[in-house]
ROMI-510720 format. One record per residue (C-alpha): residue in three letters; x, y, z. Coordinates in Angstrom, 3 decimals. Each point is the difference from the previous one (the first is absolute). Layout:
<resn->ala | u->X | v->Y | w->Z>
...
REM end
This chain:
<resn->met | u->47.733 | v->40.281 | w->75.597>
<resn->lys | u->-1.623 | v->2.454 | w->2.369>
<resn->lys | u->2.108 | v->-1.561 | w->3.084>
<resn->ile | u->3.092 | v->0.612 | w->-2.082>
<resn->phe | u->-0.885 | v->3.611 | w->-0.548>
<resn->thr | u->-0.802 | v->0.609 | w->3.645>
<resn->ile | u->3.287 | v->-1.593 | w->1.542>
<resn->phe | u->1.775 | v->1.994 | w->-2.929>
<resn->val | u->-1.575 | v->3.365 | w->1.398>
<resn->ile | u->1.044 | v->-1.203 | w->3.590>
<resn->ala | u->3.080 | v->-0.198 | w->-1.034>
<resn->met | u->0.515 | v->3.230 | w->-2.028>
<resn->leu | u->-1.348 | v->1.726 | w->3.339>
<resn->phe | u->2.918 | v->-1.563 | w->1.896>
<resn->leu | u->2.257 | v->1.104 | w->-2.534>
<resn->ser | u->-1.090 | v->3.671 | w->0.032>
<resn->leu | u->0.115 | v->-0.132 | w->3.752>
<resn->ala | u->3.455 | v->-0.827 | w->-0.004>
<resn->gly | u->0.691 | v->2.435 | w->-2.752>
<resn->gly | u->-1.401 | v->2.589 | w->2.420>
<resn->ala | u->2.485 | v->-1.424 | w->2.740>
<resn->phe | u->2.789 | v->1.084 | w->-2.125>
<resn->ala | u->-1.214 | v->3.065 | w->-1.421>
<resn->ala | u->0.111 | v->1.355 | w->3.482>
<resn->glu | u->3.635 | v->-0.082 | w->-0.279>
<resn->asn | u->-0.017 | v->2.887 | w->-1.992>
<resn->asp | u->-1.948 | v->1.878 | w->2.341>
<resn->ala | u->1.310 | v->3.003 | w->2.524>
<resn->met | u->-1.600 | v->0.259 | w->3.485>
<resn->val | u->-1.504 | v->3.766 | w->1.009>
<resn->arg | u->-1.370 | v->1.081 | w->3.111>
<resn->ile | u->-1.514 | v->3.394 | w->0.226>
<resn->val | u->0.356 | v->2.207 | w->3.273>
<resn->his | u->-2.318 | v->3.375 | w->0.288>
<resn->ala | u->2.443 | v->2.333 | w->1.683>
<resn->ser | u->-1.405 | v->3.288 | w->-0.824>
<resn->pro | u->-1.336 | v->1.658 | w->3.586>
<resn->asp | u->-2.692 | v->2.070 | w->-1.649>
<resn->ala | u->-1.737 | v->-2.108 | w->-2.717>
<resn->pro | u->-3.142 | v->-1.910 | w->0.388>
<resn->ala | u->-0.739 | v->-3.494 | w->-0.091>
<resn->val | u->1.128 | v->-1.113 | w->-3.566>
<resn->asp | u->-0.228 | v->-2.620 | w->-2.520>
<resn->val | u->2.727 | v->-1.247 | w->-2.131>
<resn->tyr | u->-0.494 | v->-0.735 | w->-3.819>
<resn->val | u->2.621 | v->-1.870 | w->-1.936>
<resn->asp | u->-0.503 | v->-0.434 | w->-3.726>
<resn->gly | u->-3.797 | v->1.118 | w->0.794>
<resn->asn | u->-0.439 | v->-2.956 | w->2.421>
<resn->ala | u->-0.812 | v->0.992 | w->3.751>
<resn->val | u->2.893 | v->-1.780 | w->2.338>
<resn->val | u->-0.694 | v->1.776 | w->2.572>
<resn->glu | u->-3.201 | v->1.914 | w->1.507>
<resn->gly | u->-0.630 | v->2.035 | w->3.057>
<resn->ala | u->3.665 | v->0.083 | w->1.290>
<resn->glu | u->0.284 | v->2.837 | w->2.903>
<resn->phe | u->3.264 | v->1.794 | w->0.922>
<resn->lys | u->2.193 | v->-2.534 | w->1.161>
<resn->ala | u->-1.140 | v->-2.863 | w->-1.560>
<resn->ser | u->2.142 | v->-2.593 | w->-2.046>
<resn->thr | u->-0.599 | v->-2.845 | w->-1.833>
<resn->asp | u->1.529 | v->-3.523 | w->-0.011>
<resn->tyr | u->1.954 | v->-0.756 | w->-3.289>
<resn->met | u->-2.010 | v->-0.501 | w->-3.109>
<resn->asn | u->1.145 | v->-1.744 | w->-3.208>
<resn->leu | u->0.491 | v->2.398 | w->-2.781>
<resn->pro | u->1.383 | v->-0.875 | w->-3.701>
<resn->ala | u->2.964 | v->1.209 | w->-0.959>
<resn->gly | u->0.175 | v->3.320 | w->-2.151>
<resn->asp | u->-1.467 | v->3.486 | w->-0.366>
<resn->his | u->-3.665 | v->0.857 | w->2.055>
<resn->lys | u->-1.832 | v->2.444 | w->0.775>
<resn->val | u->-0.715 | v->1.363 | w->3.456>
<resn->glu | u->-3.278 | v->1.913 | w->0.809>
<resn->ile | u->-0.937 | v->1.234 | w->3.457>
<resn->tyr | u->-3.279 | v->1.008 | w->0.592>
<resn->ala | u->-2.260 | v->1.488 | w->3.189>
<resn->ala | u->-1.729 | v->-3.200 | w->1.311>
<resn->gly | u->-3.419 | v->-0.541 | w->-1.974>
<resn->thr | u->1.199 | v->2.750 | w->-2.585>
<resn->met | u->1.272 | v->-1.757 | w->-3.040>
<resn->gly | u->-2.254 | v->0.684 | w->-2.981>
<resn->ser | u->-1.330 | v->2.994 | w->1.289>
<resn->glu | u->3.196 | v->2.104 | w->1.293>
<resn->asp | u->3.528 | v->-0.064 | w->-1.660>
<resn->pro | u->2.650 | v->-1.909 | w->1.566>
<resn->val | u->2.020 | v->1.918 | w->2.474>
<resn->ile | u->3.283 | v->-1.722 | w->-1.530>
<resn->ser | u->0.446 | v->-1.761 | w->-3.042>
<resn->gln | u->3.816 | v->-1.098 | w->0.025>
<resn->asp | u->1.932 | v->-2.855 | w->-2.424>
<resn->leu | u->1.155 | v->-2.862 | w->1.947>
<resn->thr | u->2.759 | v->-2.295 | w->-1.529>
<resn->val | u->0.997 | v->-3.417 | w->1.683>
<resn->glu | u->1.934 | v->-2.677 | w->-0.332>
<resn->ala | u->-0.648 | v->-3.934 | w->0.245>
<resn->gly | u->1.181 | v->-1.335 | w->2.925>
<resn->met | u->0.300 | v->3.350 | w->2.120>
<resn->ala | u->-1.818 | v->1.471 | w->2.951>
<resn->tyr | u->-1.231 | v->3.224 | w->0.393>
<resn->thr | u->-1.527 | v->2.786 | w->2.469>
<resn->val | u->-1.895 | v->2.584 | w->-1.957>
<resn->ala | u->-0.804 | v->2.747 | w->2.706>
<resn->ala | u->-2.588 | v->3.022 | w->-0.694>
<resn->ala | u->1.452 | v->2.918 | w->1.532>
<resn->asn | u->0.314 | v->3.311 | w->0.769>
<resn->thr | u->-3.286 | v->2.493 | w->0.466>
<resn->leu | u->-3.010 | v->-0.666 | w->-1.741>
<resn->glu | u->0.804 | v->3.023 | w->-2.364>
<resn->asn | u->3.638 | v->-1.372 | w->-0.845>
<resn->leu | u->-0.948 | v->-3.758 | w->0.186>
<resn->glu | u->2.587 | v->-2.376 | w->-2.329>
<resn->leu | u->1.084 | v->-3.348 | w->0.422>
<resn->val | u->3.294 | v->-0.712 | w->1.651>
<resn->val | u->1.305 | v->-3.629 | w->-1.065>
<resn->ala | u->2.737 | v->-1.921 | w->1.147>
<resn->gln | u->1.034 | v->-3.378 | w->-0.463>
<resn->asp | u->0.201 | v->-2.253 | w->3.177>
<resn->ser | u->2.296 | v->-2.746 | w->1.345>
<resn->met | u->-0.989 | v->-3.818 | w->0.154>
<resn->asp | u->2.816 | v->-1.333 | w->1.322>
<resn->val | u->2.172 | v->-0.150 | w->3.093>
<resn->thr | u->3.139 | v->-1.901 | w->1.808>
<resn->glu | u->-1.528 | v->-2.775 | w->2.071>
<resn->gly | u->0.170 | v->1.254 | w->3.768>
<resn->met | u->0.046 | v->3.793 | w->-1.244>
<resn->thr | u->-2.651 | v->2.535 | w->-0.074>
<resn->lys | u->0.010 | v->3.047 | w->-2.752>
<resn->val | u->-1.517 | v->3.316 | w->0.132>
<resn->arg | u->-0.338 | v->3.140 | w->-2.259>
<resn->val | u->-1.498 | v->3.267 | w->0.801>
<resn->gly | u->-2.717 | v->2.145 | w->-2.253>
<resn->his | u->-0.841 | v->3.516 | w->0.547>
<resn->leu | u->-3.288 | v->0.811 | w->-0.916>
<resn->ser | u->-1.008 | v->2.994 | w->1.976>
<resn->pro | u->-0.550 | v->2.619 | w->-2.171>
<resn->asp | u->1.008 | v->3.051 | w->2.080>
<resn->ala | u->2.243 | v->-2.026 | w->2.607>
<resn->pro | u->3.899 | v->1.492 | w->-0.185>
<resn->thr | u->2.853 | v->-2.372 | w->-1.207>
<resn->val | u->0.914 | v->-2.893 | w->2.482>
<resn->asp | u->2.376 | v->-2.366 | w->0.981>
<resn->val | u->-1.332 | v->-3.517 | w->1.802>
<resn->gly | u->2.199 | v->-1.598 | w->2.698>
<resn->pro | u->0.338 | v->-1.251 | w->3.618>
<resn->ile | u->-0.676 | v->2.570 | w->2.837>
<resn->gly | u->2.966 | v->2.180 | w->0.326>
<resn->gly | u->2.246 | v->-2.378 | w->-2.466>
<resn->asp | u->0.943 | v->0.098 | w->-3.467>
<resn->ala | u->-2.541 | v->0.358 | w->-2.342>
<resn->leu | u->-1.060 | v->-3.171 | w->-2.149>
<resn->phe | u->-1.326 | v->2.094 | w->-2.638>
<resn->ser | u->1.150 | v->3.847 | w->-0.898>
<resn->gly | u->-1.729 | v->2.765 | w->-1.905>
<resn->ala | u->-3.478 | v->-1.638 | w->-1.183>
<resn->glu | u->-1.851 | v->2.905 | w->-1.670>
<resn->phe | u->-3.709 | v->-0.305 | w->-0.548>
<resn->lys | u->-0.360 | v->-2.766 | w->-2.959>
<resn->ala | u->2.945 | v->-1.266 | w->0.866>
<resn->ile | u->0.286 | v->-4.086 | w->0.454>
<resn->thr | u->3.430 | v->-1.261 | w->1.485>
<resn->asp | u->1.733 | v->-3.187 | w->-0.852>
<resn->tyr | u->-0.629 | v->-2.789 | w->2.702>
<resn->lys | u->2.679 | v->-0.832 | w->2.152>
<resn->glu | u->0.243 | v->-3.572 | w->1.691>
<resn->leu | u->0.179 | v->0.073 | w->3.766>
<resn->asp | u->-0.300 | v->-2.560 | w->2.627>
<resn->pro | u->-3.441 | v->-0.651 | w->1.223>
<resn->gly | u->-0.831 | v->1.479 | w->3.297>
<resn->thr | u->-1.770 | v->3.008 | w->1.534>
<resn->tyr | u->1.295 | v->3.440 | w->-0.680>
<resn->asp | u->-0.445 | v->3.263 | w->1.809>
<resn->leu | u->0.171 | v->1.990 | w->-3.116>
<resn->glu | u->-0.919 | v->4.182 | w->-0.956>
<resn->ile | u->-0.808 | v->1.676 | w->-2.632>
<resn->arg | u->1.958 | v->2.797 | w->0.318>
<resn->thr | u->0.819 | v->3.647 | w->-2.016>
<resn->pro | u->3.755 | v->-0.049 | w->-1.541>
<resn->glu | u->0.716 | v->2.298 | w->3.210>
<resn->gly | u->-0.905 | v->-2.296 | w->2.458>
<resn->asp | u->-3.570 | v->1.073 | w->1.073>
<resn->gln | u->-2.377 | v->-3.190 | w->0.319>
<resn->val | u->-2.764 | v->0.142 | w->-2.064>
<resn->leu | u->-1.729 | v->-3.132 | w->0.984>
<resn->asp | u->0.965 | v->-2.899 | w->2.938>
<resn->leu | u->-0.141 | v->-3.476 | w->-1.783>
<resn->ser | u->1.191 | v->-1.610 | w->3.595>
<resn->gly | u->-0.618 | v->-3.876 | w->-0.025>
<resn->thr | u->-0.311 | v->-0.768 | w->-3.914>
<resn->met | u->0.195 | v->-3.627 | w->-0.475>
<resn->leu | u->1.682 | v->-1.414 | w->-2.925>
<resn->glu | u->-0.678 | v->-3.675 | w->-0.503>
<resn->glu | u->2.867 | v->-2.240 | w->-1.447>
<resn->asn | u->-0.623 | v->-1.263 | w->-3.494>
<resn->thr | u->-2.162 | v->3.314 | w->-1.165>
<resn->val | u->0.278 | v->2.945 | w->-2.106>
<resn->tyr | u->-1.421 | v->3.213 | w->1.138>
<resn->ser | u->-1.267 | v->2.921 | w->-1.621>
<resn->val | u->-0.254 | v->3.087 | w->2.506>
<resn->phe | u->-2.076 | v->2.762 | w->-0.885>
<resn->ala | u->-0.068 | v->3.457 | w->1.405>
<resn->ile | u->-3.720 | v->1.580 | w->-0.833>
<resn->asn | u->-2.527 | v->2.664 | w->0.840>
<resn->thr | u->1.084 | v->3.454 | w->0.453>
<resn->ala | u->3.189 | v->1.071 | w->1.830>
<resn->asp | u->-2.193 | v->1.243 | w->3.181>
<resn->gln | u->-1.984 | v->-3.579 | w->0.102>
<resn->leu | u->3.185 | v->-1.885 | w->-1.306>
<resn->glu | u->-0.613 | v->-4.068 | w->0.212>
<resn->val | u->1.389 | v->-3.010 | w->-1.381>
<resn->leu | u->-1.456 | v->-2.679 | w->-2.097>
<resn->val | u->2.034 | v->-2.955 | w->0.415>
<resn->leu | u->-0.456 | v->-3.077 | w->-3.150>
<resn->lys | u->1.474 | v->-3.141 | w->-0.144>
<resn->asp | u->1.303 | v->-0.421 | w->-3.485>
<resn->tyr | u->1.136 | v->-3.761 | w->0.288>
<resn->thr | u->0.062 | v->-2.981 | w->2.705>
<resn->met | u->2.848 | v->-2.714 | w->-0.796>
<resn->met | u->-2.140 | v->-3.453 | w->0.963>
<resn->pro | u->1.632 | v->-2.144 | w->2.878>
<resn->gly | u->2.515 | v->-2.315 | w->-2.148>
<resn->ser | u->-0.584 | v->1.510 | w->-2.998>
<resn->met | u->2.979 | v->1.630 | w->-2.367>
<resn->pro | u->0.277 | v->3.466 | w->-0.168>
<resn->glu | u->-1.855 | v->1.158 | w->-3.281>
<resn->thr | u->0.773 | v->2.792 | w->-2.654>
<resn->gly | u->-3.218 | v->1.405 | w->-2.013>
<resn->met | u->-3.525 | v->-0.942 | w->0.903>
<resn->gly | u->0.858 | v->-1.538 | w->3.386>
<resn->gly | u->-3.031 | v->-1.015 | w->1.717>
<resn->ala | u->-2.051 | v->0.112 | w->-3.422>
<resn->ala | u->2.214 | v->-2.493 | w->-1.859>
<resn->thr | u->0.477 | v->-2.536 | w->2.809>
<resn->glu | u->-3.794 | v->0.111 | w->-0.055>
<resn->gln | u->0.457 | v->-0.383 | w->-3.676>
<resn->ser | u->2.179 | v->-3.186 | w->0.436>
<resn->ser | u->-2.083 | v->-1.968 | w->2.655>
<resn->asn | u->-3.053 | v->0.452 | w->-2.531>
<resn->leu | u->2.020 | v->-1.336 | w->-3.144>
<resn->pro | u->0.176 | v->-3.945 | w->1.013>
<resn->ile | u->-3.669 | v->-0.030 | w->0.553>
<resn->val | u->-0.735 | v->2.177 | w->-3.494>
<resn->leu | u->2.795 | v->-2.602 | w->-1.628>
<resn->ala | u->-1.537 | v->-3.232 | w->1.612>
<resn->ala | u->-3.429 | v->1.320 | w->-1.341>
<resn->val | u->1.231 | v->0.262 | w->-3.412>
<resn->val | u->1.472 | v->-3.329 | w->-0.083>
<resn->leu | u->-3.244 | v->-1.488 | w->1.477>
<resn->gly | u->-1.999 | v->1.594 | w->-2.757>
<resn->gly | u->2.051 | v->-1.088 | w->-2.308>
<resn->ala | u->0.031 | v->-3.709 | w->0.944>
<resn->ala | u->-3.841 | v->0.321 | w->0.360>
<resn->leu | u->-0.074 | v->0.933 | w->-3.808>
<resn->leu | u->2.566 | v->-2.756 | w->-0.934>
<resn->phe | u->-2.202 | v->-2.589 | w->1.913>
<resn->val | u->-3.414 | v->1.365 | w->-1.641>
<resn->thr | u->1.349 | v->-0.051 | w->-3.450>
<resn->arg | u->1.486 | v->-3.849 | w->0.401>
<resn->arg | u->-3.585 | v->-1.030 | w->1.520>
<resn->gln | u->-1.897 | v->1.459 | w->-3.395>
<resn->leu | u->2.773 | v->-1.360 | w->-2.424>
<resn->gln | u->-0.164 | v->-3.220 | w->1.397>
<resn->lys | u->-3.909 | v->0.035 | w->-0.046>
REM end
């Protein structure tokens, strides 16, 4: 009887693992960017749980799974949770299968979250890029090839543009005012095929720089995906293993039960 109970527990464990794999399909993916030029290193809590500790200016996390729905995001100066109030406390709503960038932006005195939905698909053989203006005192800007037409026009602080698909390659880009005055030279910007990028202008206007993040990379030979992209691929690759474990666990349970009944 003990053997039957042991195998039953193992089988139930495998079933719970399988349930977890399916449950992940109800998650969103979220990454966090520290884009406040005068804010100290920070700890980030979601629903009271620490998800980032000691993140300094320009730091960005990998994508993290977060259950779909409403969440409380709190940001503290590093190591001050429990002794000081958060420097920002804001609600965040995410949808299943979607990916998001959550940037702590503006100056410390006016810190806020800038949230953007990220793309997880790209036409095979192409590249895709967008621009985010996260410099609190920089003017409205355009981004485009040096001396050429703007790819992105009229981006103001906190604006994050739509994506544009381009041919992959190396581009001599610039950030400039709408009047044509160059703000930052981005010559030699390389955009790889099958890859989605977010290019964020950060820091103060007199020290403007860019933070380039890869949102998604299509794996060789894979079909373009929507929704959670890489995470969906990872889940589907684990699924046969989990299902096999469930089958084997169930088979073991049936085998032991038969042996006991035969005795």
